[in-house]
C-alpha positions in Angstrom: -64.6 -7.3 20.9 -67.0 -8.2 18.2 -68.5 -11.5 17.1 -66.0 -12.0 14.3 -63.0 -11.5 16.6 -64.5 -13.9 19.2 -65.1 -16.6 16.5 -61.5 -16.3 15.3 -60.2 -16.8 18.9 -62.5 -19.7 19.6 -61.6 -21.5 16.3 -58.0 -21.7 17.7 -59.1 -23.1 21.0 -59.2 -26.8 21.8 -62.7 -27.8 20.5 -63.4 -30.4 23.2 -63.1 -28.0 26.1 -66.3 -26.7 27.7 -67.0 -22.9 27.8 -67.8 -20.9 30.9 -68.3 -17.2 31.5 -67.1 -14.7 34.1 -68.8 -11.4 34.8 -68.3 -10.8 38.6 -71.8 -9.3 38.8 -71.3 -6.6 36.2 -72.4 -6.1 32.6 -69.7 -4.6 30.5 -71.2 -2.5 27.7 -68.1 -0.8 26.4 -64.5 -1.6 25.5 -61.4 -0.5 27.3 -60.6 -2.0 30.7 -64.0 -3.8 30.7 -63.4 -5.4 27.3 -64.0 -9.2 27.1 -61.1 -11.6 27.5 -60.8 -15.2 26.4 -58.6 -17.4 28.5 -58.0 -21.1 29.4 -58.9 -21.6 33.0 -58.1 -24.5 35.3 -61.1 -25.3 37.4 -61.9 -28.0 40.0 -64.0 -29.6 37.2 -61.1 -29.6 34.7 -60.0 -27.1 32.0 -62.5 -24.6 30.6 -62.5 -21.8 28.0 -63.6 -18.7 30.0 -65.1 -15.6 28.3 -65.5 -12.6 30.4 -64.1 -9.5 32.0 -61.3 -11.2 34.0 -58.8 -8.7 35.4 -56.4 -11.2 37.2 -55.3 -14.8 36.7 -56.3 -15.9 40.2 -60.0 -15.5 39.7 -60.9 -17.9 42.6 -57.6 -19.4 43.4 -56.8 -22.2 44.0 -60.2 -23.6 42.8 -60.2 -21.6 39.5 -57.3 -19.8 37.8 -56.3 -18.7 34.4 -53.4 -20.7 32.9 -53.3 -19.0 29.5 -54.7 -15.9 27.8 -56.1 -16.9 24.4 -57.1 -13.5 23.0 -53.6 -12.2 22.1 -53.9 -9.3 24.7 -51.5 -8.7 27.5 -51.0 -11.3 30.1 -53.1 -10.7 33.2 -51.4 -10.3 36.6 -51.7 -13.2 39.0 -53.5 -11.0 41.5 -54.4 -7.3 42.0 -51.6 -5.1 43.5 -52.1 -4.3 47.2 -53.9 -1.0 47.9 
């Protein structure tokens, strides 16, 4: 994702919602599976626009979880499949 793409997504978001980030202790320097996502997340502190490398909706369920993907990409799974 480049800056222009991110701006277009954020312009469509509710403008009064705070922004948070999610990186699960990694820095993603390339696209593909590690590409940034933009999502609406329900948190214990209220709704937030989350930008990061989320790979599931239940990021820290039930305290924090994604309620809507805002980037036009595929819907994330609720959780990772069992090994």
